[in-house]
C-alpha positions in Angstrom: -142.8 -53.6 -10.6 -141.6 -52.7 -7.3 -142.6 -55.9 -5.9 -140.8 -57.7 -8.4 -137.7 -55.9 -7.9 -138.2 -56.3 -3.8 -138.4 -60.1 -4.7 -134.9 -60.1 -6.7 -133.3 -58.0 -3.9 -134.0 -60.9 -1.4 -133.0 -63.6 -3.3 -129.5 -61.6 -3.9 -128.8 -61.3 0.0 -129.4 -65.0 0.3 -127.7 -66.1 -2.5 -124.6 -63.4 -1.6 -124.3 -64.4 2.1 -123.9 -68.0 1.1 -121.0 -67.5 -1.6 -119.2 -65.0 1.3 -119.5 -67.5 3.5 -118.1 -70.1 1.0 -115.1 -67.7 0.1 -114.4 -66.9 3.5 -114.3 -70.7 4.7 -113.2 -72.4 1.1 -109.7 -73.8 1.6 -109.9 -76.0 5.1 -113.2 -77.4 3.2 -111.2 -78.1 -0.1 -108.2 -79.6 1.8 -110.8 -82.3 3.2 -112.3 -82.9 -0.1 -108.7 -83.5 -1.5 -107.6 -85.6 1.5 -110.9 -88.0 1.4 -110.9 -88.1 -2.7 -106.7 -89.5 -2.4 -107.7 -91.9 0.4 -110.4 -93.1 -2.1 -109.3 -92.9 -5.2 -105.4 -92.5 -4.8 -103.0 -89.8 -4.2 -102.9 -89.1 -8.3 -106.5 -88.6 -8.5 -106.9 -84.8 -9.2 -110.9 -84.3 -10.2 -111.6 -83.1 -7.0 -109.7 -80.1 -7.1 -110.9 -79.2 -10.1 -114.6 -79.8 -9.2 -114.3 -77.8 -5.9 -112.8 -74.6 -7.9 -115.4 -75.4 -10.9 -118.5 -75.1 -8.3 -117.2 -72.1 -6.8 -116.5 -70.5 -9.9 -120.6 -71.3 -10.7 -121.3 -69.8 -7.4 -119.5 -66.3 -7.9 -121.0 -66.4 -11.9 -124.5 -66.9 -10.2 -124.0 -64.5 -7.8 -122.7 -61.7 -10.4 -126.0 -62.5 -12.1 -128.0 -61.5 -9.1 -126.5 -58.1 -9.1 -128.6 -57.3 -12.1 -125.8 -55.2 -13.5 -125.8 -52.8 -10.4 -122.4 -52.1 -9.6 -121.1 -50.0 -7.0 -118.5 -47.5 -7.6 -115.8 -48.7 -4.7 -116.7 -52.3 -6.0 -115.6 -51.6 -9.6 -112.8 -49.0 -8.4 -111.2 -52.0 -6.2 -111.0 -54.1 -9.2 -109.5 -51.3 -11.5 -106.8 -50.8 -8.6 -105.6 -54.0 -8.4 -105.5 -54.7 -12.3 -103.6 -51.3 -12.8 -101.2 -52.5 -9.8 -100.6 -55.8 -11.5 -99.9 -54.6 -15.1 -97.5 -51.7 -13.4 -95.8 -54.6 -11.0 -95.2 -56.8 -13.8 -94.2 -54.3 -16.5 -91.8 -52.2 -14.4 -90.3 -55.1 -11.5 -89.1 -57.7 -13.4 -88.0 -59.4 -10.5 -91.5 -59.6 -9.2 -92.9 -61.7 -12.2 -92.4 -64.9 -10.6 -94.6 -64.1 -7.2 -97.3 -62.3 -9.6 -98.0 -65.3 -11.6 -97.8 -69.4 -11.7 -99.1 -71.7 -14.0 -102.7 -71.1 -15.6 -103.2 -74.6 -14.1 -102.2 -73.6 -11.0 -105.7 -73.2 -9.0 -104.9 -73.9 -5.6 -102.2 -71.3 -5.5 -101.9 -68.8 -8.5 -102.0 -65.5 -6.9 -104.2 -64.3 -9.9 -106.8 -66.6 -9.0 -106.2 -66.2 -5.2 -106.6 -62.0 -5.4 -109.1 -61.6 -8.4 -111.4 -64.8 -8.0 -111.8 -65.3 -4.3 -110.6 -62.0 -2.6 -111.9 -59.4 -4.4 -115.3 -60.9 -5.3 -115.9 -61.5 -1.6 -115.3 -57.1 -1.3 -117.8 -56.9 -4.2 -120.7 -59.1 -3.0 -120.2 -58.4 0.7 -121.0 -54.8 -0.3 -124.7 -56.0 -1.3 -125.3 -57.2 1.9 -127.3 -55.6 5.0 -129.0 -58.3 6.7 -126.0 -59.2 9.2 -128.4 -61.8 11.5 -128.7 -64.0 8.4 -125.0 -63.6 7.7 -124.2 -64.4 11.1 -126.4 -67.4 11.1 -125.1 -68.6 8.4 -121.3 -68.3 9.2 -122.4 -70.2 12.1 -123.1 -73.3 10.1 -120.1 -72.9 8.0 -117.9 -72.3 11.1 -119.3 -75.7 12.1 -118.5 -77.3 8.6 -115.2 -75.8 8.7 -114.1 -77.5 11.8 -115.2 -80.6 11.1 -113.7 -80.8 7.8 -110.5 -80.1 9.7 -111.2 -82.7 12.1 -111.3 -84.9 9.1 -108.4 -83.7 7.6 -106.4 -84.3 10.5 -107.9 -87.8 11.2 -106.9 -88.7 7.3 -103.3 -87.5 7.7 -102.8 -89.8 11.0 -103.8 -92.5 9.3 -101.4 -92.1 6.4 -98.7 -91.5 9.3 -98.6 -87.7 8.4 -99.4 -84.5 9.2 -101.1 -81.2 8.0 -98.7 -78.4 6.9 -99.2 -76.9 10.4 -99.2 -73.4 9.4 -102.2 -73.0 6.9 -104.1 -76.0 8.9 -104.3 -73.8 11.7 -105.0 -70.0 10.1 -107.5 -71.6 8.0 -109.5 -72.7 11.3 -109.1 -69.2 12.8 -111.7 -67.5 11.9 -113.9 -70.3 12.6 -112.4 -71.2 16.4 -112.9 -67.1 17.2 -116.6 -67.1 15.6 -117.7 -69.9 17.4 -116.3 -69.1 20.8 -118.1 -65.5 20.6 -121.1 -67.6 18.8 -121.4 -69.6 22.5 -120.9 -66.6 24.6 -123.8 -64.6 22.7 -125.8 -67.9 21.8 -124.9 -70.1 24.6 -124.5 -72.6 22.1 -123.1 -75.7 23.7 -122.3 -76.9 20.3 -120.5 -73.7 19.1 -118.4 -74.0 22.5 -117.7 -77.9 21.7 -116.5 -76.7 17.8 -114.2 -74.4 19.6 -112.5 -76.2 21.6 -112.1 -79.1 19.3 -110.8 -76.8 16.7 -108.3 -75.5 19.7 -107.4 -78.7 20.5 -106.1 -79.4 17.2 -104.4 -75.8 16.5 -102.5 -76.8 19.7 -101.3 -80.0 18.5 -101.0 -79.9 14.8 -101.1 -75.9 14.2 -98.9 -72.7 14.4 -98.7 -70.6 17.7 -99.6 -67.5 16.0 -103.5 -68.7 15.6 -103.5 -69.1 19.5 -102.1 -65.7 19.9 -105.0 -64.3 17.5 -107.4 -66.2 19.5 -106.5 -65.0 22.8 -106.5 -61.5 21.9 -109.7 -62.2 20.1 -111.1 -63.2 23.3 -110.0 -60.6 25.4 -111.1 -58.1 23.4 -114.7 -59.5 23.2 -114.8 -59.8 26.7 -113.5 -56.4 27.4 -116.2 -54.9 24.9 -119.3 -57.0 26.0 -121.3 -54.8 27.7 -122.1 -56.8 30.6 -123.2 -55.8 34.2 -120.3 -55.1 36.7 -121.1 -58.0 38.7 -121.1 -60.6 35.3 -117.7 -58.9 34.6 -115.7 -59.6 38.3 -117.4 -63.1 38.0 -115.3 -64.0 34.8 -112.3 -62.0 35.7 -112.6 -64.2 38.7 -113.0 -67.5 37.0 -109.9 -66.2 34.7 -107.7 -65.5 37.3 -108.3 -69.1 39.1 -107.8 -70.9 35.8 -104.5 -68.7 34.9 -103.2 -69.5 38.5 -104.1 -73.1 38.3 -102.3 -73.6 34.9 -99.2 -71.6 36.4 -98.6 -74.0 39.1 -98.8 -76.7 37.1 -97.3 -75.5 33.9 -94.6 -77.8 33.1 -96.7 -80.9 33.9 -99.5 -79.8 31.7 -96.8 -79.7 29.0 -95.4 -82.8 29.8 -98.8 -84.4 29.3 -100.0 -82.5 26.1 -96.6 -83.3 24.7 -97.0 -87.4 25.6 -100.4 -87.2 24.3 -99.5 -85.9 20.8 -96.6 -88.2 21.0 -99.5 -91.3 21.3 -101.4 -89.3 18.6 -98.1 -89.9 16.1 -97.7 -86.1 15.8 -95.1 -83.5 16.5 -96.6 -80.3 18.2 -94.5 -77.4 16.9 -96.3 -74.7 19.6 -95.8 -77.4 22.7 -92.0 -77.8 21.7 -91.5 -74.2 22.0 -93.7 -74.0 24.9 -91.1 -76.3 26.7 -88.0 -75.1 25.4 -89.1 -71.4 26.6 -89.4 -70.3 23.3 -92.8 -69.7 22.3 -92.3 -65.6 22.2 -89.3 -66.4 19.7 -90.0 -64.4 16.1 -88.4 -67.1 14.2 -86.3 -65.0 12.3 -89.5 -62.6 11.3 -87.2 -59.1 12.3 -84.3 -60.2 10.3 -86.5 -60.4 7.2 -88.9 -57.5 8.2 -85.2 -55.4 8.7 -84.3 -56.3 5.0 -87.5 -55.5 3.5 -87.9 -51.8 5.6 -84.0 -51.0 4.6 -85.8 -51.3 1.0 -88.5 -49.0 1.2 -88.7 -46.4 -1.5 -91.5 -43.1 -2.1 -92.7 -45.1 -4.7 -93.1 -48.6 -3.6 -91.8 -52.0 -5.2 -95.0 -53.3 -6.7 -97.3 -56.0 -5.6 -95.5 -59.0 -3.6 -92.2 -56.4 -3.8 -91.6 -57.6 -0.3 -90.4 -61.0 -1.8 -88.1 -59.5 -3.4 -86.4 -57.4 -0.9 -86.8 -60.2 1.8 -85.4 -62.6 -0.8 -88.3 -65.1 -1.0 -90.2 -64.2 2.0 -92.5 -62.0 3.1 -92.6 -59.5 5.3 -95.0 -61.5 8.1 -96.5 -58.0 9.1 -99.3 -56.2 6.7 -97.9 -52.5 7.6 -94.6 -53.5 6.1 -95.9 -55.4 3.3 -98.4 -52.6 2.2 -95.3 -49.5 2.4 -93.2 -52.1 0.7 -95.2 -52.6 -1.8 -97.1 -49.6 -2.6 -94.6 -46.8 -1.5 -93.9 -44.5 1.5 -96.5 -42.3 0.6 -99.4 -44.2 -0.7 -98.8 -47.2 1.6 -98.9 -44.8 4.8 -102.3 -43.3 3.2 -103.7 -46.8 2.8 -102.5 -48.0 6.2 -104.0 -44.9 8.0 -107.0 -44.9 5.6 -107.7 -48.8 7.1 -107.4 -48.2 10.3 -109.8 -45.3 9.9 -112.3 -47.3 8.4 -111.9 -50.0 10.9 -112.6 -47.8 14.2 -115.7 -46.3 12.2 -117.2 -49.1 10.9 -117.1 -50.7 14.3 -119.0 -48.0 15.4 -121.6 -48.9 14.0 -125.1 -49.5 16.2 -126.0 -53.1 14.6 -124.5 -55.2 17.3 -124.4 -58.1 15.0 -122.4 -56.4 12.8 -120.1 -55.2 15.5 -119.7 -58.9 16.1 -118.8 -60.1 12.5 -116.2 -56.9 12.6 -114.5 -58.3 15.5 -114.4 -61.9 14.0 -113.1 -60.4 11.0 -110.8 -58.0 12.3 -108.9 -60.6 14.7 -108.9 -63.5 12.4 -107.7 -61.6 9.5 -105.8 -58.3 10.6 -103.9 -59.9 13.6 -103.0 -62.9 11.3 -101.8 -60.6 8.8 -99.5 -58.8 11.2 -98.2 -62.3 12.2 -98.1 -64.0 9.3 -99.5 -64.4 5.5 -99.9 -61.8 3.0 -103.1 -59.9 2.0 -102.8 -60.9 -1.5 -102.6 -64.5 -1.1 -106.4 -66.4 0.0 -107.5 -63.8 2.5 -111.5 -63.2 1.7 -111.9 -62.4 5.5 -109.2 -59.2 5.1 -111.5 -58.1 1.6 -114.6 -58.5 3.3 -113.6 -57.1 6.5 -113.0 -53.8 4.4 -116.7 -54.2 2.8 -118.6 -54.3 6.0 -116.8 -51.5 7.8 -117.9 -49.5 4.3 -121.2 -51.0 4.6 -121.6 -49.7 8.5 -120.2 -46.1 7.5 -122.7 -45.8 4.9 -125.8 -47.2 6.8 -124.6 -46.8 10.6 -128.0 -47.8 12.2 -127.5 -51.3 10.2 -131.5 -51.7 10.1 -133.4 -53.7 7.8 -137.1 -54.4 7.2 -138.6 -57.7 8.4 -138.1 -59.3 4.9 -134.5 -58.4 5.7 -134.6 -56.0 3.2 -132.6 -51.9 3.2 -134.6 -49.4 4.6 -136.6 -47.8 2.0 -134.2 -44.2 1.6 -131.0 -46.6 1.5 -133.1 -49.3 -1.2 -134.2 -46.6 -3.5 -131.1 -46.4 -5.2 -131.3 -50.1 -6.3 -135.3 -50.2 -7.0 -136.1 -49.6 -10.6 -139.2 -47.9 -10.6 -141.3 -46.6 -13.5 -144.0 -44.1 -13.6 -147.2 -44.4 -16.1 
């Protein structure tokens, strides 16, 4: 009986890891499939979108089956909390309703699907994963897929004399380029480096500036936290200093060259234009939106998506403001502080691979949410980050046996045994 349950547990790890990676990397893959099918079958073809979401739904259902009716209390609680929050927001905040739900056949952007079918399941499944080495390797392959799918999307749009929606296109690449850059430094994998450079190039020419800021912050954080010898750190700092000096000396020429190259490609790079105009640090009106939302803060909050009502159809562009706006002074502040404590304690895990995953998820989700987007949209990485931190606190050593399973003391809660 013990061996049978152990084998089931091993199957869970593989299945759940693939499902979590799929949920995190789903949007850019679907976009590429959409563009490819549109090029082949015409712009009115819609079966590809249905097929992609049907495939994702099947993976989620199969992963639920693999849990064998074992449900963690927090995994159940997070669903209960958001279901109640949705009901209360819909019932008591009439202005929120148009943001809470769209048409039921709107598979790509209905907030109900994005939250309950993609984001929250990612949290649930991640809570059952502790084989971080396998998760790390699987994320590597998915990150490569995302970069090359994004390249395919970019090329297909250039062929149609069009270019991607710069904000979503670049933020969809963010997790992958951060992961691949760190993976290169850890594993010295040349393919990871080339893919990361390719992704950064696409963001520079067809994306927003926010992902570039997040990427640079991730790289700096990684290099500062990396436990290298003093000599290695000095060499890295000298190399970075020389690179910065060269860029500073030829800054205008570099920008003009990049602008000319973008023109030859047939794209209009918003990031390069902002750099040329000296407006890279401009908040693009974010502070005016945030001020309206802050002025509308209440003790009990405005409900889910309430920041959009206060911001007159604009979201907060800041996770802290968004949470306090929706959940209120009291509960919102508790959530913000609680998340901060969770992330700090989660990062203290002794499992180095778990630390790298947390660093990648934090810089690609939390930093992103401090600049753009909402945690209520398709942000599976945000909920995966929370789950990894909870796992790390629950099992700080992060040790698994040779089969990739939990240690016996941790595993005993899930293995059914029968004494005869």
